[in-house]
C-alpha positions in Angstrom: -15.6 12.1 9.8 -17.3 12.9 6.6 -14.3 13.8 4.7 -12.5 10.5 5.8 -15.5 8.6 4.5 -15.7 10.6 1.2 -12.1 10.0 0.7 -12.4 6.3 1.4 -15.1 6.2 -1.1 -13.1 7.9 -3.6 -10.4 5.5 -3.0 -12.6 2.7 -3.6 -13.6 3.9 -6.9 -10.0 4.4 -7.9 -9.6 0.9 -7.1 -11.9 -0.3 -9.8 -9.8 -2.4 -12.2 -8.6 -0.1 -15.1 -9.5 3.4 -13.1 -5.7 3.9 -12.4 -4.9 3.8 -16.1 -7.5 6.5 -16.9 -6.0 9.8 -17.8 -7.4 13.2 -18.9 -11.0 13.8 -19.4 -12.1 10.2 -18.8 -10.5 10.3 -15.3 -12.0 13.6 -14.4 -15.4 12.1 -15.6 -15.0 9.0 -13.5 -14.0 10.9 -10.4 -16.6 13.8 -10.7 -19.4 11.3 -11.8 -19.0 8.9 -8.9 -18.8 11.9 -6.4 -21.9 13.4 -7.7 -23.7 10.1 -7.8 -22.5 9.5 -4.1 -23.9 13.0 -3.1 -27.1 12.4 -4.8 -27.7 9.1 -3.1 -27.0 10.9 0.2 -29.1 13.9 -0.3 -32.1 11.8 -1.6 -31.8 9.6 1.6 -31.5 12.8 3.8 -34.4 14.5 1.7 -37.0 11.5 2.4 -35.7 11.3 6.0 -34.2 7.9 5.6 -31.1 8.5 7.9 -31.5 4.8 9.1 -31.3 3.6 5.6 -28.3 5.6 5.1 -26.6 4.2 8.2 -27.4 0.8 7.0 -26.1 1.5 3.5 -22.8 2.8 5.0 -22.6 -0.1 7.4 -23.2 -2.5 4.5 -20.2 -0.7 2.6 -17.9 -1.0 5.5 -18.6 -4.6 5.8 -18.0 -5.2 2.1 -14.7 -3.2 2.6 -13.6 -5.5 5.3 -14.6 -8.5 3.5 -12.5 -7.3 0.4 -9.6 -6.5 2.7 -9.6 -10.1 4.0 -9.9 -11.6 0.5 -6.9 -9.7 -0.4 -4.8 -10.5 2.5 -5.7 -14.3 2.1 -4.8 -14.2 -1.7 -1.5 -12.5 -1.0 -0.9 -15.1 1.8 -0.1 -12.4 4.2 -2.1 -14.2 7.1 -2.2 -17.7 8.3 -5.0 -19.3 10.2 -2.7 -19.4 13.4 -1.7 -15.5 13.1 -5.4 -14.8 12.3 -6.4 -16.3 15.6 -3.5 -14.5 17.6 -4.7 -11.2 16.0 -8.0 -11.5 17.5 -6.4 -11.2 21.0 -6.2 -7.2 21.9 -2.8 -6.0 22.3 -0.9 -2.7 22.1 1.8 -2.8 19.7 5.3 -1.5 20.7 6.3 2.1 19.6 8.7 2.4 16.5 11.7 4.6 17.1 10.5 7.5 14.9 6.6 6.4 14.9 3.6 7.9 16.7 2.4 6.4 20.0 0.4 3.2 19.5 -2.4 4.5 21.6 -2.6 7.6 19.4 -2.9 5.5 16.2 -5.6 3.3 17.9 -7.7 6.2 18.9 -7.5 7.8 15.5 -8.4 4.8 13.7 -11.3 4.0 16.1 -12.5 7.7 15.7 -12.3 7.7 11.9 -14.1 4.4 11.5 -16.9 5.1 14.2 -19.0 6.4 11.4 -19.8 3.0 10.3 
């Protein structure tokens, strides 16, 4: 779970406007610097026994990511109000010809996002 969370955090850093254009030393400094900053925040919270604060921080981060995702989907006109309402009804999608079982995908998504 920690690796998935860490990879998601690094992807978020690389999504910063202009970060994808960085090359060479500046790209390395951005990646390593944000990884070290992330590690320092987590270690400080653990050192002071603030695991509840860490959980709240990660939860707020996850809510921000969901909000950002919804903004992007709305800006790209990928979702109408009607299709959004229908998407709130639980369902199991059909299996694609060469795809994984939908239940396997659902379980893996729930397992990897359970950290938040």
